[in-house]
C-alpha positions, 0 to 999 in steps of 0.5 A, a space after each residue: 499499499 502506498 501513501 504519505 507525501 514523501 517517498 510513498 505518495 501516489 499522484 492521485 493522492 497529491 492531486 486529491 489534496 491539491 484539488 479538493 483539500 481531501 486527506 486520503 491518507 491513513 493514520 500517522 502511525 501507519 505512515 510513520 511505520 512505512 516511512 521508517 521502513 523506507 528510510 531505514 530510520 530505526 523507528 525514529 519517525 514512529 517515536 513521534 506517533 505516541 505524541 502526535 495529538 500533542 504535537 498537533 495541539 501546538 501546531 493547529 491551535 489546540 489546547 496546548 497552543 491556546 493555553 499559551 495565549 492567556 495570562 494567569 489573570 485571564 487576559 490574552 497575551 503570549 505566555 511563552 517562558 524563557 525555557 520555550 524561547 531558548 529552544 529557538 536560539 
């Protein structure tokens, strides 16, 4: 079975995304398993599968990201502490 975007996508899958915004792919764990096999990465990508929900929460306006938009007093403001900012230096 072929799916994913890098190394394993079929032309029709890429077209489905581009033309209709559909998502013709299986769950991330299945994609990571196949990519690990194709890249020979010794389950490195599969390690992200256990944290996929949380990673999406930081990326796609989930609770993890929203939680960093409110101060303790309830006002809206970025609340990224020095430990988070230091990761990007």
